[in-house]
Backbone as XML, in Angstrom:
<?xml version="1.0"?>
<chain id="A" units="angstrom">
  <residue number="1" name="MET">
    <atom name="N" x="8.643" y="-10.410" z="-38.071"/>
    <atom name="CA" x="8.971" y="-11.794" z="-38.390"/>
    <atom name="C" x="8.088" y="-12.688" z="-37.516"/>
  </residue>
  <residue number="2" name="ASP">
    <atom name="N" x="7.442" y="-13.644" z="-38.148"/>
    <atom name="CA" x="6.605" y="-14.543" z="-37.365"/>
    <atom name="C" x="7.415" y="-15.729" z="-36.842"/>
  </residue>
  <residue number="3" name="HIS">
    <atom name="N" x="6.775" y="-16.516" z="-36.004"/>
    <atom name="CA" x="7.447" y="-17.638" z="-35.339"/>
    <atom name="C" x="8.007" y="-18.645" z="-36.346"/>
  </residue>
  <residue number="4" name="LYS">
    <atom name="N" x="7.261" y="-18.919" z="-37.423"/>
    <atom name="CA" x="7.703" y="-19.886" z="-38.438"/>
    <atom name="C" x="8.973" y="-19.393" z="-39.132"/>
  </residue>
  <residue number="5" name="GLU">
    <atom name="N" x="9.031" y="-18.109" z="-39.477"/>
    <atom name="CA" x="10.222" y="-17.552" z="-40.113"/>
    <atom name="C" x="11.412" y="-17.599" z="-39.169"/>
  </residue>
  <residue number="6" name="GLU">
    <atom name="N" x="11.164" y="-17.311" z="-37.902"/>
    <atom name="CA" x="12.229" y="-17.338" z="-36.896"/>
    <atom name="C" x="12.809" y="-18.745" z="-36.762"/>
  </residue>
  <residue number="7" name="ARG">
    <atom name="N" x="11.948" y="-19.757" z="-36.703"/>
    <atom name="CA" x="12.426" y="-21.145" z="-36.618"/>
    <atom name="C" x="13.222" y="-21.533" z="-37.848"/>
  </residue>
  <residue number="8" name="SER">
    <atom name="N" x="12.807" y="-21.069" z="-39.017"/>
    <atom name="CA" x="13.519" y="-21.373" z="-40.257"/>
    <atom name="C" x="14.931" y="-20.793" z="-40.230"/>
  </residue>
  <residue number="9" name="ILE">
    <atom name="N" x="15.083" y="-19.575" z="-39.750"/>
    <atom name="CA" x="16.400" y="-18.945" z="-39.645"/>
    <atom name="C" x="17.268" y="-19.698" z="-38.652"/>
  </residue>
  <residue number="10" name="ILE">
    <atom name="N" x="16.707" y="-20.087" z="-37.522"/>
    <atom name="CA" x="17.459" y="-20.843" z="-36.510"/>
    <atom name="C" x="17.931" y="-22.168" z="-37.092"/>
  </residue>
  <residue number="11" name="ASN">
    <atom name="N" x="17.061" y="-22.859" z="-37.825"/>
    <atom name="CA" x="17.440" y="-24.146" z="-38.420"/>
    <atom name="C" x="18.564" y="-23.993" z="-39.431"/>
  </residue>
  <residue number="12" name="VAL">
    <atom name="N" x="18.524" y="-22.939" z="-40.239"/>
    <atom name="CA" x="19.588" y="-22.700" z="-41.218"/>
    <atom name="C" x="20.906" y="-22.463" z="-40.490"/>
  </residue>
  <residue number="13" name="SER">
    <atom name="N" x="20.865" y="-21.689" z="-39.421"/>
    <atom name="CA" x="22.068" y="-21.390" z="-38.656"/>
    <atom name="C" x="22.636" y="-22.659" z="-38.019"/>
  </residue>
  <residue number="14" name="ARG">
    <atom name="N" x="21.779" y="-23.476" z="-37.453"/>
    <atom name="CA" x="22.242" y="-24.736" z="-36.848"/>
    <atom name="C" x="22.791" y="-25.683" z="-37.907"/>
  </residue>
  <residue number="15" name="GLU">
    <atom name="N" x="22.191" y="-25.688" z="-39.082"/>
    <atom name="CA" x="22.720" y="-26.503" z="-40.172"/>
    <atom name="C" x="24.111" y="-26.017" z="-40.561"/>
  </residue>
  <residue number="16" name="GLY">
    <atom name="N" x="24.316" y="-24.703" z="-40.522"/>
    <atom name="CA" x="25.634" y="-24.139" z="-40.806"/>
    <atom name="C" x="26.668" y="-24.642" z="-39.825"/>
  </residue>
  <residue number="17" name="LEU">
    <atom name="N" x="26.309" y="-24.705" z="-38.543"/>
    <atom name="CA" x="27.219" y="-25.203" z="-37.521"/>
    <atom name="C" x="27.505" y="-26.688" z="-37.742"/>
  </residue>
  <residue number="18" name="THR">
    <atom name="N" x="26.470" y="-27.453" z="-38.034"/>
    <atom name="CA" x="26.644" y="-28.883" z="-38.293"/>
    <atom name="C" x="27.561" y="-29.097" z="-39.500"/>
  </residue>
  <residue number="19" name="ASP">
    <atom name="N" x="27.345" y="-28.320" z="-40.551"/>
    <atom name="CA" x="28.193" y="-28.437" z="-41.751"/>
    <atom name="C" x="29.637" y="-28.056" z="-41.434"/>
  </residue>
  <residue number="20" name="PHE">
    <atom name="N" x="29.823" y="-26.989" z="-40.660"/>
    <atom name="CA" x="31.166" y="-26.549" z="-40.287"/>
    <atom name="C" x="31.880" y="-27.629" z="-39.475"/>
  </residue>
  <residue number="21" name="LEU">
    <atom name="N" x="31.208" y="-28.187" z="-38.488"/>
    <atom name="CA" x="31.821" y="-29.232" z="-37.667"/>
    <atom name="C" x="32.143" y="-30.471" z="-38.492"/>
  </residue>
  <residue number="22" name="HIS">
    <atom name="N" x="31.281" y="-30.803" z="-39.434"/>
    <atom name="CA" x="31.556" y="-31.936" z="-40.328"/>
    <atom name="C" x="32.833" y="-31.670" z="-41.125"/>
  </residue>
  <residue number="23" name="SER">
    <atom name="N" x="32.967" y="-30.449" z="-41.628"/>
    <atom name="CA" x="34.166" y="-30.090" z="-42.394"/>
    <atom name="C" x="35.411" y="-30.151" z="-41.523"/>
  </residue>
  <residue number="24" name="VAL">
    <atom name="N" x="35.303" y="-29.677" z="-40.287"/>
    <atom name="CA" x="36.432" y="-29.708" z="-39.359"/>
    <atom name="C" x="36.868" y="-31.141" z="-39.096"/>
  </residue>
  <residue number="25" name="GLN">
    <atom name="N" x="35.904" y="-32.024" z="-38.929"/>
    <atom name="CA" x="36.221" y="-33.417" z="-38.643"/>
    <atom name="C" x="36.934" y="-34.089" z="-39.811"/>
  </residue>
  <residue number="26" name="HIS">
    <atom name="N" x="36.730" y="-33.596" z="-41.029"/>
    <atom name="CA" x="37.280" y="-34.253" z="-42.207"/>
    <atom name="C" x="38.427" y="-33.501" z="-42.877"/>
  </residue>
  <residue number="27" name="SER">
    <atom name="N" x="38.885" y="-32.423" z="-42.269"/>
    <atom name="CA" x="39.954" y="-31.641" z="-42.881"/>
    <atom name="C" x="41.019" y="-31.292" z="-41.849"/>
  </residue>
  <residue number="28" name="SER">
    <atom name="N" x="42.193" y="-31.869" z="-42.008"/>
    <atom name="CA" x="43.268" y="-31.583" z="-41.055"/>
    <atom name="C" x="43.709" y="-30.127" z="-41.146"/>
  </residue>
  <residue number="29" name="SER">
    <atom name="N" x="43.688" y="-29.531" z="-42.329"/>
    <atom name="CA" x="44.089" y="-28.122" z="-42.440"/>
    <atom name="C" x="43.076" y="-27.211" z="-41.749"/>
  </residue>
  <residue number="30" name="LEU">
    <atom name="N" x="41.794" y="-27.538" z="-41.846"/>
    <atom name="CA" x="40.774" y="-26.760" z="-41.156"/>
    <atom name="C" x="40.883" y="-26.941" z="-39.645"/>
  </residue>
  <residue number="31" name="ARG">
    <atom name="N" x="41.212" y="-28.148" z="-39.211"/>
    <atom name="CA" x="41.427" y="-28.376" z="-37.767"/>
    <atom name="C" x="42.576" y="-27.512" z="-37.263"/>
  </residue>
  <residue number="32" name="ARG">
    <atom name="N" x="43.648" y="-27.426" z="-38.044"/>
    <atom name="CA" x="44.784" y="-26.591" z="-37.645"/>
    <atom name="C" x="44.374" y="-25.122" z="-37.564"/>
  </residue>
  <residue number="33" name="GLU">
    <atom name="N" x="43.596" y="-24.670" z="-38.523"/>
    <atom name="CA" x="43.111" y="-23.285" z="-38.495"/>
    <atom name="C" x="42.226" y="-23.053" z="-37.271"/>
  </residue>
  <residue number="34" name="MET">
    <atom name="N" x="41.382" y="-24.034" z="-36.967"/>
    <atom name="CA" x="40.486" y="-23.916" z="-35.818"/>
    <atom name="C" x="41.280" y="-23.883" z="-34.516"/>
  </residue>
  <residue number="35" name="GLU">
    <atom name="N" x="42.353" y="-24.653" z="-34.447"/>
    <atom name="CA" x="43.181" y="-24.670" z="-33.239"/>
    <atom name="C" x="43.813" y="-23.312" z="-32.959"/>
  </residue>
  <residue number="36" name="LYS">
    <atom name="N" x="44.020" y="-22.524" z="-33.988"/>
    <atom name="CA" x="44.611" y="-21.195" z="-33.831"/>
    <atom name="C" x="43.632" y="-20.188" z="-33.239"/>
  </residue>
  <residue number="37" name="CYS">
    <atom name="N" x="42.357" y="-20.505" z="-33.273"/>
    <atom name="CA" x="41.340" y="-19.588" z="-32.744"/>
    <atom name="C" x="41.469" y="-19.501" z="-31.233"/>
  </residue>
  <residue number="38" name="LYS">
    <atom name="N" x="41.573" y="-18.282" z="-30.733"/>
    <atom name="CA" x="41.764" y="-18.050" z="-29.304"/>
    <atom name="C" x="40.462" y="-17.959" z="-28.539"/>
  </residue>
  <residue number="39" name="ASP">
    <atom name="N" x="39.371" y="-17.685" z="-29.235"/>
    <atom name="CA" x="38.080" y="-17.558" z="-28.563"/>
    <atom name="C" x="36.949" y="-17.784" z="-29.570"/>
  </residue>
  <residue number="40" name="ASP">
    <atom name="N" x="35.735" y="-17.719" z="-29.071"/>
    <atom name="CA" x="34.574" y="-17.967" z="-29.923"/>
    <atom name="C" x="34.484" y="-16.969" z="-31.071"/>
  </residue>
  <residue number="41" name="ASN">
    <atom name="N" x="34.852" y="-15.713" z="-30.818"/>
    <atom name="CA" x="34.767" y="-14.701" z="-31.878"/>
    <atom name="C" x="35.661" y="-15.067" z="-33.057"/>
  </residue>
  <residue number="42" name="GLU">
    <atom name="N" x="36.861" y="-15.530" z="-32.770"/>
    <atom name="CA" x="37.768" y="-15.945" z="-33.845"/>
    <atom name="C" x="37.238" y="-17.179" z="-34.561"/>
  </residue>
  <residue number="43" name="LEU">
    <atom name="N" x="36.636" y="-18.094" z="-33.814"/>
    <atom name="CA" x="36.044" y="-19.288" z="-34.421"/>
    <atom name="C" x="34.885" y="-18.899" z="-35.331"/>
  </residue>
  <residue number="44" name="LEU">
    <atom name="N" x="34.030" y="-18.004" z="-34.875"/>
    <atom name="CA" x="32.908" y="-17.544" z="-35.690"/>
    <atom name="C" x="33.411" y="-16.851" z="-36.956"/>
  </residue>
  <residue number="45" name="LYS">
    <atom name="N" x="34.431" y="-16.033" z="-36.804"/>
    <atom name="CA" x="35.000" y="-15.325" z="-37.949"/>
    <atom name="C" x="35.563" y="-16.319" z="-38.969"/>
  </residue>
  <residue number="46" name="LEU">
    <atom name="N" x="36.287" y="-17.340" z="-38.498"/>
    <atom name="CA" x="36.816" y="-18.373" z="-39.382"/>
    <atom name="C" x="35.684" y="-19.050" z="-40.146"/>
  </residue>
  <residue number="47" name="ALA">
    <atom name="N" x="34.671" y="-19.490" z="-39.424"/>
    <atom name="CA" x="33.548" y="-20.186" z="-40.062"/>
    <atom name="C" x="32.846" y="-19.282" z="-41.068"/>
  </residue>
  <residue number="48" name="GLN">
    <atom name="N" x="32.604" y="-18.047" z="-40.685"/>
    <atom name="CA" x="31.905" y="-17.125" z="-41.576"/>
    <atom name="C" x="32.748" y="-16.784" z="-42.797"/>
  </residue>
  <residue number="49" name="ASN">
    <atom name="N" x="34.060" y="-16.658" z="-42.625"/>
    <atom name="CA" x="34.943" y="-16.400" z="-43.769"/>
    <atom name="C" x="34.951" y="-17.558" z="-44.749"/>
  </residue>
  <residue number="50" name="LEU">
    <atom name="N" x="34.648" y="-18.745" z="-44.263"/>
    <atom name="CA" x="34.592" y="-19.933" z="-45.114"/>
    <atom name="C" x="33.189" y="-20.171" z="-45.674"/>
  </residue>
  <residue number="51" name="GLY">
    <atom name="N" x="32.256" y="-19.262" z="-45.356"/>
    <atom name="CA" x="30.914" y="-19.345" z="-45.913"/>
    <atom name="C" x="29.887" y="-20.061" z="-45.065"/>
  </residue>
  <residue number="52" name="TYR">
    <atom name="N" x="30.236" y="-20.398" z="-43.818"/>
    <atom name="CA" x="29.288" y="-21.064" z="-42.935"/>
    <atom name="C" x="28.519" y="-20.014" z="-42.146"/>
  </residue>
  <residue number="53" name="SER">
    <atom name="N" x="27.218" y="-20.171" z="-42.100"/>
    <atom name="CA" x="26.362" y="-19.229" z="-41.388"/>
    <atom name="C" x="26.097" y="-19.757" z="-39.987"/>
  </residue>
  <residue number="54" name="ILE">
    <atom name="N" x="26.898" y="-19.300" z="-39.024"/>
    <atom name="CA" x="26.705" y="-19.709" z="-37.639"/>
    <atom name="C" x="26.765" y="-18.480" z="-36.744"/>
  </residue>
  <residue number="55" name="SER">
    <atom name="N" x="26.219" y="-18.621" z="-35.552"/>
    <atom name="CA" x="26.175" y="-17.504" z="-34.606"/>
    <atom name="C" x="26.662" y="-17.962" z="-33.236"/>
  </residue>
  <residue number="56" name="GLN">
    <atom name="N" x="26.869" y="-17.002" z="-32.368"/>
    <atom name="CA" x="27.293" y="-17.312" z="-31.004"/>
    <atom name="C" x="26.263" y="-18.188" z="-30.303"/>
  </residue>
  <residue number="57" name="SER">
    <atom name="N" x="24.985" y="-17.918" z="-30.540"/>
    <atom name="CA" x="23.952" y="-18.736" z="-29.884"/>
    <atom name="C" x="24.005" y="-20.182" z="-30.350"/>
  </residue>
  <residue number="58" name="ASP">
    <atom name="N" x="24.406" y="-20.409" z="-31.599"/>
    <atom name="CA" x="24.579" y="-21.793" z="-32.076"/>
    <atom name="C" x="25.663" y="-22.497" z="-31.271"/>
  </residue>
  <residue number="59" name="LEU">
    <atom name="N" x="26.761" y="-21.783" z="-31.036"/>
    <atom name="CA" x="27.854" y="-22.373" z="-30.262"/>
    <atom name="C" x="27.417" y="-22.663" z="-28.834"/>
  </residue>
  <residue number="60" name="ASN">
    <atom name="N" x="26.694" y="-21.722" z="-28.253"/>
    <atom name="CA" x="26.254" y="-21.880" z="-26.867"/>
    <atom name="C" x="25.284" y="-23.039" z="-26.694"/>
  </residue>
  <residue number="61" name="GLU">
    <atom name="N" x="24.460" y="-23.269" z="-27.697"/>
    <atom name="CA" x="23.404" y="-24.273" z="-27.586"/>
    <atom name="C" x="23.827" y="-25.661" z="-28.064"/>
  </residue>
  <residue number="62" name="SER">
    <atom name="N" x="24.945" y="-25.750" z="-28.679"/>
    <atom name="CA" x="25.302" y="-27.008" z="-29.330"/>
    <atom name="C" x="26.172" y="-27.905" z="-28.457"/>
  </residue>
  <residue number="63" name="SER">
    <atom name="N" x="25.684" y="-29.077" z="-28.201"/>
    <atom name="CA" x="26.503" y="-30.035" z="-27.464"/>
    <atom name="C" x="27.649" y="-30.528" z="-28.348"/>
  </residue>
  <residue number="64" name="LYS">
    <atom name="N" x="27.470" y="-30.483" z="-29.664"/>
    <atom name="CA" x="28.546" y="-30.865" z="-30.575"/>
    <atom name="C" x="29.725" y="-29.923" z="-30.407"/>
  </residue>
  <residue number="65" name="TYR">
    <atom name="N" x="29.444" y="-28.659" z="-30.204"/>
    <atom name="CA" x="30.518" y="-27.689" z="-29.996"/>
    <atom name="C" x="31.304" y="-28.051" z="-28.743"/>
  </residue>
  <residue number="66" name="GLU">
    <atom name="N" x="30.609" y="-28.401" z="-27.684"/>
    <atom name="CA" x="31.290" y="-28.797" z="-26.453"/>
    <atom name="C" x="32.139" y="-30.045" z="-26.690"/>
  </residue>
  <residue number="67" name="ASP">
    <atom name="N" x="31.585" y="-30.991" z="-27.425"/>
    <atom name="CA" x="32.327" y="-32.213" z="-27.725"/>
    <atom name="C" x="33.587" y="-31.914" z="-28.532"/>
  </residue>
  <residue number="68" name="ILE">
    <atom name="N" x="33.445" y="-31.085" z="-29.565"/>
    <atom name="CA" x="34.601" y="-30.799" z="-30.413"/>
    <atom name="C" x="35.621" y="-29.951" z="-29.655"/>
  </residue>
  <residue number="69" name="SER">
    <atom name="N" x="35.152" y="-29.047" z="-28.790"/>
    <atom name="CA" x="36.074" y="-28.238" z="-27.989"/>
    <atom name="C" x="36.891" y="-29.127" z="-27.059"/>
  </residue>
  <residue number="70" name="GLN">
    <atom name="N" x="36.224" y="-30.072" z="-26.440"/>
    <atom name="CA" x="36.910" y="-30.999" z="-25.548"/>
    <atom name="C" x="37.905" y="-31.850" z="-26.325"/>
  </residue>
  <residue number="71" name="TRP">
    <atom name="N" x="37.519" y="-32.277" z="-27.508"/>
    <atom name="CA" x="38.403" y="-33.083" z="-28.341"/>
    <atom name="C" x="39.672" y="-32.311" z="-28.653"/>
  </residue>
  <residue number="72" name="PHE">
    <atom name="N" x="39.559" y="-31.029" z="-29.002"/>
    <atom name="CA" x="40.734" y="-30.230" z="-29.328"/>
    <atom name="C" x="41.623" y="-30.010" z="-28.113"/>
  </residue>
  <residue number="73" name="LYS">
    <atom name="N" x="41.048" y="-29.987" z="-26.929"/>
    <atom name="CA" x="41.849" y="-29.789" z="-25.714"/>
    <atom name="C" x="42.745" y="-30.993" z="-25.431"/>
  </residue>
  <residue number="74" name="VAL">
    <atom name="N" x="42.289" y="-32.186" z="-25.810"/>
    <atom name="CA" x="43.047" y="-33.391" z="-25.462"/>
    <atom name="C" x="43.749" y="-34.030" z="-26.664"/>
  </residue>
  <residue number="75" name="SER">
    <atom name="N" x="43.455" y="-33.578" z="-27.866"/>
    <atom name="CA" x="44.005" y="-34.196" z="-29.060"/>
    <atom name="C" x="45.218" y="-33.436" z="-29.584"/>
  </residue>
  <residue number="76" name="ARG">
    <atom name="N" x="46.006" y="-34.139" z="-30.292"/>
    <atom name="CA" x="47.159" y="-33.555" z="-30.978"/>
    <atom name="C" x="47.164" y="-34.083" z="-32.395"/>
  </residue>
  <residue number="77" name="ILE">
    <atom name="N" x="47.470" y="-33.229" z="-33.333"/>
    <atom name="CA" x="47.587" y="-33.659" z="-34.710"/>
    <atom name="C" x="49.052" y="-33.982" z="-34.956"/>
  </residue>
  <residue number="78" name="ASN">
    <atom name="N" x="49.308" y="-35.216" z="-35.286"/>
    <atom name="CA" x="50.684" y="-35.646" z="-35.540"/>
    <atom name="C" x="51.128" y="-35.169" z="-36.916"/>
  </residue>
  <residue number="79" name="PRO">
    <atom name="N" x="52.374" y="-34.766" z="-37.026"/>
    <atom name="CA" x="52.874" y="-34.336" z="-38.334"/>
    <atom name="C" x="52.888" y="-35.501" z="-39.315"/>
  </residue>
  <residue number="80" name="ILE">
    <atom name="N" x="52.776" y="-35.164" z="-40.577"/>
    <atom name="CA" x="52.833" y="-36.179" z="-41.620"/>
    <atom name="C" x="54.277" y="-36.638" z="-41.777"/>
  </residue>
  <residue number="81" name="LYS">
    <atom name="N" x="54.469" y="-37.937" z="-41.709"/>
    <atom name="CA" x="55.828" y="-38.492" z="-41.873"/>
    <atom name="C" x="56.104" y="-38.670" z="-43.346"/>
  </residue>
  <residue number="82" name="ARG">
    <atom name="N" x="57.286" y="-38.277" z="-43.734"/>
    <atom name="CA" x="57.670" y="-38.401" z="-45.156"/>
    <atom name="C" x="58.679" y="-39.483" z="-45.320"/>
  </residue>
</chain>
């Protein structure tokens, strides 16, 4: 694999992470599923089961991941009032 192909694969993977985080931000049910994840492996499995192509290195390199992780630590989803 040459350098250009490697960069293309990395970009696709990062786009997968960006798409996944966008979906998390806009879906309360997905946020609840994400909150159940106990570690990165469970988070990766959730994303991959939903069709997002992301890897551990994407999580490690992404400041968005750190931001969203911090948000989940301090945020609470309020129940829907009927």
